[in-house]
N, C-alpha and C positions, 0 to 999 in steps of 0.2 A: 603896200605890201605888209607893213608892220601891223596894221589893223585887221588883216585877214586872219580869221581863225580857221585852221585846218584840222581835220580829224587826226588823232594821234598816230595812225598808221600811215599817214601821208607825209612824205619827206618835204620839209620846208624848202622853199627856193633860197638860193644864196642871197645874203643881205647886200652884196655889192656886185650885181651882175655887170659884166662887161669890163670889170677892172682886172687887168692881167695879174696884179699882185695877189689876188685872191684865188688864183688857180683856175683849173678847168671845172666845168659842171660835171657831176655824175649823172647817170641816166635818170634817176629819180628826181634830181634837182631840175633837170631840163623839163621833165614832165610837169612838175609843180609850177615852174616858172611860166611855161608856154601854154598850159591848159587851164591854169587857175589864176595866177597872179597877173599875167599880161592881159588876158581878157577883161578882168575886173578893172584893172588900172586904166587900160586904154578906153574902155567903155565910159569910165568916169571922166576921162580927159577929152575924148573925141565924140562920144555918143550924142551929145546935144548940139554938135556943130551942124550947119546946114548940110543937107544931103548931097549938095553939089560940091562941097568942100573936099579937098584932097584928103584931109585927115579922116573924115567920115568914110570916104571910099576905101581908104587903107584899112580902117577898122573892119568894115564889112568884109573885105577881102581876107583879112587875117582870121576872122571868125569862120569863114568857109573852111579855111585850112584846119582850124581847131576842131570844128565839127567833124570833118573827114577823119582826122587822126583819132578823135574820141570814138567814133563809130567803128573804125577799123581795129581798135584795141579792146572792143567789148569782149567779155568772157563767153558770151553766146552770140551767134550771128545768124540772121535770117536773110532770105532773098530780098526783102524790103530794106533791111539795113545796108546791104551791098549796093542797092540802087541809090540809097541816100548818100553813101560814101562816094559813089561815082559822080553824082550830081554836084556835091560840094567840092570834090577835088577838081572837077572840070571848071566849075565857077571860079575856084581859087586860081587855077592856072590861067584862065582867060583874063581874070582881073589883074593878075600879076603882069601879064604881057601888056595890058593896057596902061597900068600904073607905072611900069618900069620898062618903057619901050626899048631902051638901050641895053637892058640886061638879057643875058642868055639863060635859057632853061638849063638846069643841071641834069646830069644823067638820072639822079634820084627823082627829080620832078617828072622827067619823062617816064621812069619806071612806075611812078605812082599811078599812072593811067592803066597799067597792066596788073596792078595789085588786086583789083576786084576779082580777077580770074583766079588768083591764088586763094582768096577767101571762099570762092565757090568750090574749088577743088578740095581744099584741106580744112576748111572751117576756121574757127577763131584762131587768131595769131598766137595766143599764149601757148598753144600746144605745139607750134612748129617754128617759132621765131628763132633768132640767132643765138640763144643762150649757149647751146653746145659749141658753136663756132667761137663765141666770145670766150668761153672757158678755155678752149684750146689755144686761142691767141694769147691769153694770160699765161698759160703754161709755157708756150714758146718764148714769150718775152723774158721769162725768168731763167731760161736755159743759157748756160755760158756758151757762146759761139765763137769768141775771139774774132769777131767780125768776118767769119768765113761763110759768107752767104752762098747758098746753092750746093754746099757739100753734104753728102749723105752722112748721117750719124755714125755709120760703121767706119767711115774713113776719117773721122775727126775724133781724136781721143777725148776731147772735152764734151762730146755729145755721145758718149757711149750708151749702150742699152741700159746700164745700171743707173746712169744719170737721168735718162728718160723715165725710167720706172720710179726713181725717187721723186721726180717732179709731179707725178700723178698723185 
């Protein structure tokens, strides 16, 4: 990872992935780590292994996921791109179940099979993804609530309309 040169606009991956003391990844760090650093590093480590080896199969499976994610996040999307996404995501999930037979699919993995329909309906994800929701989550996290979950702001002095307006 230290030898990998990234464009200046691309956030570098954390230098100590997986170490709790270095904190959580930010979205850009996850993107760099999972779509650039890991594919390069794992290909160097496992790409020359025999095709029947577990490491090689894990690499191929991971690259299906990386390809699907990369295609799904393109700034422009075509019908052919969506088919490529579906193929790679299906191959990833099939490979995941074969490589990890005792693991359960997460709801997000299940939802990934429905994602192509969203791409067909609404186009590239950059125009409709969760930015707005994430922004409001950030606002809500910074509002004082005195641990009074479920109360309406009007009934809680610490969540008055003026406080809500200030947080925007």
